[in-house]
C-alpha positions in Angstrom: -23.5 -12.2 -12.5 -22.2 -15.2 -11.7 -18.6 -14.9 -10.8 -17.0 -12.5 -8.5 -14.2 -12.3 -11.6 -16.8 -11.0 -14.0 -18.4 -8.2 -12.1 -16.9 -4.8 -13.3 -15.9 -2.1 -10.3 -14.8 1.2 -12.1 -10.9 1.7 -11.4 -12.2 5.2 -9.6 -14.4 3.3 -6.8 -11.8 0.7 -6.8 -8.7 3.3 -5.7 -11.1 4.9 -2.9 -12.0 0.9 -1.7 -8.2 0.6 -1.7 -7.4 4.0 0.0 -9.5 3.4 2.5 -8.5 0.2 3.5 -5.0 1.4 3.8 -5.7 4.3 6.3 -7.9 1.0 8.0 -4.5 -0.7 8.0 -2.1 1.7 8.8 -3.7 4.0 11.3 -6.3 1.6 13.1 -4.5 -1.8 13.0 -1.0 -1.6 13.1 -0.9 0.3 15.9 -3.1 -2.2 17.8 -0.5 -5.4 16.6 0.8 -5.9 20.0 -3.0 -6.1 21.4 -3.8 -8.8 18.9 -0.8 -10.6 19.7 -1.0 -10.6 23.7 -4.8 -11.1 23.7 -4.6 -13.7 20.5 -7.9 -11.9 19.5 -8.6 -9.0 16.7 -10.3 -6.7 18.6 -14.3 -6.5 18.4 -14.3 -2.8 17.6 -11.7 -3.5 14.3 -14.0 -6.5 13.3 -17.0 -4.4 13.4 -14.8 -1.3 11.4 -14.2 -4.0 8.9 -17.6 -5.5 8.6 -18.5 -1.5 8.0 -16.1 -1.5 5.4 -17.4 -4.4 3.5 -14.4 -6.3 3.9 -16.3 -9.5 5.0 -17.7 -9.7 1.2 -15.1 -7.7 -0.7 -15.0 -10.7 -3.7 -18.5 -11.2 -3.2 -20.9 -10.5 -6.1 -22.5 -6.9 -5.9 -25.9 -9.0 -6.6 -25.3 -10.9 -3.1 -24.5 -7.5 -1.1 -20.6 -7.7 -1.4 -18.3 -5.1 -3.4 -17.7 -7.2 -6.1 -14.0 -7.2 -6.6 -12.1 -9.4 -9.3 -9.1 -10.8 -8.3 -6.5 -7.9 -10.1 -8.4 -5.8 -7.4 -8.4 -8.7 -4.8 -4.6 -8.8 -4.7 -4.0 -5.1 -4.4 -6.4 -5.3 -1.2 -4.5 -8.4 -0.1 -1.1 -6.6 0.1 -2.6 -3.6 2.0 -3.7 -6.4 4.4 -0.6 -8.2 4.3 1.2 -5.3 6.0 -0.4 -6.1 9.1 -1.0 -8.7 11.7 -2.1 -11.4 9.3 -5.1 -12.3 12.1 -6.6 -9.4 10.6 -7.3 -10.8 7.1 -8.0 -14.5 8.3 -10.9 -13.0 9.9 -12.6 -12.5 6.9 -10.1 -14.4 4.2 -12.6 -17.9 4.3 -15.8 -15.5 3.3 -14.1 -13.9 0.6 -11.9 -16.9 -0.5 -11.9 -20.3 -0.4 -15.1 -21.0 1.4 -17.2 -18.1 -0.4 -15.9 -18.9 -3.9 -17.3 -22.4 -3.5 -20.3 -20.9 -3.2 -20.0 -18.3 -5.9 -18.7 -20.2 -8.4 -20.7 -24.1 -8.0 -24.0 -23.1 -5.5 -27.2 -23.5 -7.0 -29.2 -20.1 -7.1 -31.2 -21.3 -4.0 -27.9 -22.0 -2.3 -26.3 -18.2 -2.9 -29.8 -16.5 -2.1 -29.5 -18.6 1.4 -26.0 -17.7 2.2 -23.7 -15.2 0.3 -25.7 -11.8 1.4 -25.1 -13.1 5.1 -21.5 -14.0 4.3 -20.9 -10.8 2.5 -21.7 -9.0 5.5 -19.8 -10.8 7.9 -23.4 -12.0 9.7 -22.2 -15.6 8.9 -18.2 -16.7 9.0 -18.0 -19.5 6.4 -15.0 -22.2 7.1 -13.5 -24.3 4.7 -13.5 -27.6 5.7 -11.1 -30.0 3.3 -8.0 -30.4 5.5 -7.6 -33.9 7.4 -5.2 -35.8 9.5 -4.3 -37.9 6.3 -5.1 -35.2 3.5 -3.9 -31.8 3.2 -2.5 -30.6 -0.3 -3.6 -33.3 -1.9 -7.8 -33.4 -1.7 -7.8 -36.6 -3.2 -6.7 -38.6 -0.2 -9.5 -37.6 2.1 -11.3 -39.8 3.9 -14.6 -37.9 5.4 -17.6 -39.7 4.0 -21.0 -38.5 2.9 -23.5 -41.6 2.6 -27.0 -40.9 1.4 -29.7 -41.9 3.6 -33.0 -41.8 1.3 -33.0 -37.8 0.6 -30.6 -36.8 3.0 -26.8 -37.3 3.5 -25.1 -38.4 6.5 -21.5 -37.2 7.0 -19.0 -38.7 9.5 -14.9 -37.7 9.6 -12.4 -35.6 11.3 -10.9 -32.2 9.9 -7.9 -30.4 11.0 -6.4 -26.7 11.0 -9.7 -25.6 10.1 -9.5 -21.9 9.6 -12.4 -20.0 11.8 -13.8 -22.9 12.9 -14.3 -21.6 16.4 -16.3 -18.7 15.3 -17.8 -20.3 12.2 -21.4 -20.5 11.8 -21.6 -22.4 8.2 -19.2 -25.3 7.0 -18.1 -26.0 3.7 -17.2 -29.5 4.0 -15.8 -31.6 1.7 -16.5 -35.5 1.9 -15.9 -38.7 -0.2 -19.5 -40.0 -1.7 -17.9 -43.1 -3.5 -14.2 -44.6 -4.0 -12.5 -42.8 -6.9 -13.3 -44.4 -10.1 -13.2 -43.5 -13.9 -16.0 -40.8 -13.5 -14.2 -38.8 -10.9 -12.7 -38.6 -7.4 -15.7 -39.0 -5.7 -15.7 -36.1 -3.8 -18.5 -33.7 -2.9 -18.9 -30.6 -1.1 -21.7 -29.8 1.6 -23.0 -26.8 3.4 -23.1 -27.5 7.2 -24.3 -25.3 9.8 -22.1 -25.4 12.5 -24.8 -25.6 14.8 -26.1 -28.8 13.2 -26.2 -32.1 15.7 -22.7 -34.0 15.4 -20.8 -31.0 14.6 -17.9 -30.5 17.5 -15.3 -28.0 17.4 -12.1 -28.7 19.2 -10.0 -26.4 21.5 -8.2 -23.6 19.4 -4.6 -24.5 18.2 -1.7 -23.1 19.7 0.4 -22.1 16.8 3.9 -21.0 16.1 2.5 -17.5 14.9 -0.7 -15.8 13.3 -2.1 -14.9 16.9 -5.6 -14.1 17.1 -5.8 -16.5 13.8 -7.8 -19.1 15.1 -8.0 -22.6 13.6 -9.3 -25.9 15.5 -10.1 -29.4 14.6 -13.7 -30.6 13.7 -15.8 -33.7 14.1 -18.7 -35.0 12.2 -20.2 -37.5 13.8 -23.1 -39.0 11.5 -24.4 -35.0 10.9 -27.6 -35.5 8.6 -28.0 -32.6 6.3 -30.9 -32.5 3.6 -30.8 -32.9 -0.1 -30.3 -28.6 -0.4 -27.0 -29.1 1.3 -25.2 -30.7 -1.7 -23.5 -28.1 -3.3 -24.5 -27.6 -6.9 -26.9 -30.1 -6.6 -24.2 -32.8 -7.5 -22.2 -35.2 -6.3 -19.3 -34.8 -9.0 -19.1 -31.1 -8.4 -16.6 -31.4 -4.9 -13.2 -32.1 -6.3 -13.5 -29.4 -8.9 -15.1 -26.8 -6.7 -11.9 -27.6 -4.3 -9.4 -27.3 -7.2 -10.6 -24.0 -8.6 -11.0 -22.4 -5.0 -7.6 -23.3 -3.9 -5.9 -21.9 -7.1 -7.6 -18.9 -7.1 -6.8 -18.8 -3.5 -3.0 -19.1 -4.1 -3.2 -15.7 -5.9 -4.5 -14.2 -3.0 -1.7 -15.7 -0.6 0.9 -14.6 -2.7 -0.3 -11.1 -2.3 -0.8 -11.5 1.1 2.8 -12.7 1.1 3.9 -9.6 -0.9 2.2 -7.1 1.7 4.0 -9.0 4.5 7.5 -8.8 3.1 6.9 -4.9 1.9 6.2 -4.5 6.0 9.5 -6.4 6.6 11.3 -3.8 4.0 9.7 -0.9 5.6 10.9 -1.8 9.3 14.6 -3.1 8.2 14.9 0.6 6.4 13.7 2.4 9.5 16.1 0.5 11.3 18.9 0.8 9.4 18.2 4.3 9.1 18.2 4.8 12.6 20.2 2.3 14.5 23.8 3.1 15.0 27.0 0.9 15.5 30.5 2.7 16.0 28.8 6.0 16.2 27.5 5.7 12.5 23.8 4.5 11.1 24.0 0.8 10.3 22.5 1.5 7.0 25.8 3.2 6.2 27.3 -0.3 6.2 27.8 -2.0 2.5 26.8 -5.4 3.8 23.3 -4.1 5.6 22.7 -2.0 2.3 23.0 -5.7 0.3 20.6 -7.0 2.3 18.4 -4.4 2.0 18.8 -4.6 -1.8 17.9 -8.0 -1.7 14.7 -7.3 0.0 13.9 -4.6 -2.2 14.4 -6.5 -5.3 12.3 -9.5 -4.2 9.1 -7.8 -2.8 9.6 -5.8 -6.5 9.8 -9.1 -8.5 6.9 -10.4 -6.3 4.7 -7.8 -6.9 4.8 -7.9 -10.3 4.4 -11.5 -10.8 1.5 -11.7 -8.3 -0.2 -9.1 -10.6 0.5 -10.8 -13.7 -0.9 -14.1 -12.2 -4.2 -12.2 -11.5 -4.5 -11.0 -14.6 -4.1 -14.3 -16.3 -6.8 -15.8 -14.0 -9.6 -12.7 -14.8 -8.8 -13.5 -18.4 -8.8 -17.1 -18.1 -5.3 -17.8 -20.0 -4.0 -19.3 -16.9 -5.6 -20.6 -13.9 -3.5 -23.3 -13.1 0.3 -22.8 -13.5 0.3 -18.9 -12.9 -1.5 -19.4 -9.5 1.2 -22.1 -8.4 4.3 -20.1 -9.6 2.9 -16.6 -7.8 2.6 -18.9 -4.8 5.5 -20.6 -4.4 7.6 -17.7 -5.4 6.0 -14.9 -3.2 5.8 -17.2 0.0 9.2 -18.3 0.2 10.4 -14.8 -1.0 8.2 -13.7 2.2 10.3 -16.1 4.2 13.7 -14.8 3.0 12.6 -11.3 3.5 11.6 -11.9 6.9 14.9 -13.7 7.9 16.7 -10.8 6.2 14.6 -8.3 8.3 15.6 -10.1 11.5 19.5 -10.1 10.3 19.2 -6.5 9.8 17.8 -5.9 13.5 20.5 -8.4 15.0 19.6 -9.1 18.7 16.7 -6.6 18.7 14.8 -8.7 15.9 14.9 -11.5 17.9 13.1 -10.1 20.7 8.8 -10.2 21.2 7.4 -6.8 20.5 9.6 -6.0 17.9 7.5 -6.4 14.3 10.0 -7.9 12.2 9.9 -10.8 15.0 6.1 -11.5 14.6 6.5 -11.3 11.0 8.9 -13.8 10.8 6.5 -16.4 12.7 3.7 -15.1 10.9 4.8 -15.4 7.1 6.2 -19.2 8.0 2.5 -20.6 7.5 2.1 -18.8 4.1 4.2 -21.3 2.7 1.6 -24.2 3.5 -1.6 -22.4 2.7 -3.8 -23.6 -0.2 -1.0 -26.3 -0.8 3.0 -26.6 0.0 5.6 -25.1 -1.9 6.4 -28.6 -2.9 2.8 -29.3 -4.2 3.3 -25.8 -5.8 6.3 -26.9 -7.7 4.5 -30.2 -8.6 1.5 -28.3 -10.2 3.8 -26.1 -12.2 6.0 -28.7 -13.5 3.8 -31.4 -14.6 1.5 -28.3 -16.2 4.3 -27.6 -18.0 4.9 -30.9 -19.4 1.2 -31.5 -19.9 1.1 -28.4 -22.3 4.1 -29.5 -24.6 2.8 -33.0 -24.7 -0.6 -31.2 -26.1 1.4 -29.4 -28.7 3.3 -32.3 -29.6 0.0 -34.6 -30.3 -1.6 -31.3 -32.2 1.5 -31.0 -34.6 1.4 -34.7 -34.9 -2.1 -34.8 -36.4 
């Protein structure tokens, strides 16, 4: 088993995992959303319960102690996790997603043996250190450098908005080893323990939403690591690792957005059925029904799209255009759904403590994750043109 995407988990076993996750989200987490918001942290008992359920390693291969879900199964789980405070998913998202998948897909056997099992159990929190002040959606612009010193590497640079940085045990760090050239972008990936000399994590960021999901700046001041820290044992693995992990993550984020939109819809329907104006439920008004209809239609479209994108990923048919299409549509859709939910709630939807107000703020970030909506559109468009050009060249031959 070299990839989480070729591990077989039976439908029967997966349905049990999915049912347990839904029960956990709906009965244990949803009632404590306000506590998470007020305290800006996920309670320790919920964290421990998530660890026991295997949620820190649901996409890590079974040989390394994970549940071994493929991406088709991952998105079903993500839609359940998106139904509540996104801080819950963020707590173990990097272990399963962009950080863990770099190791799963590109790590050496020794690196996998050292790190994947503690990542899967939640004993190690892995953090994906790619974004910089001048390099976000386009990794090719990063400036963090790694310079070889005999057998070691010395890493220097600044990372920004790094998820789980305040609690991370391991940073998966992207650094430039040479200027981009004909051989490639010159980006490598390194495994850097959080307690390594020269690693400094800044204060928690004060964000618009997603309270309890912690991000921070991380600086690397001539951090020295050994040759075993180089992912895949190769300098040229980095950029490909980043692109592959980000593309897979886009499908997951799309599913998360669908889950949030489902919650916004449920809150909208519940409010419309019970809140009254002039003695009549507002749900009896046709314009409110039209807003509910728009929410429902977009949720159904998003759910179908994310399932198709996951299927195409697992089959290997499309690992570029479809993930971007799913993310741009579903995250933008979640924003529209949250806005409609606020409109249906009227003035109460603008009040703290009302779920749709939190959802409105939480989902705004999803349009920036794993590449902005604008980057996704560029990927989709350029991919379509390249496919057409290849087809034309083939015909000419």
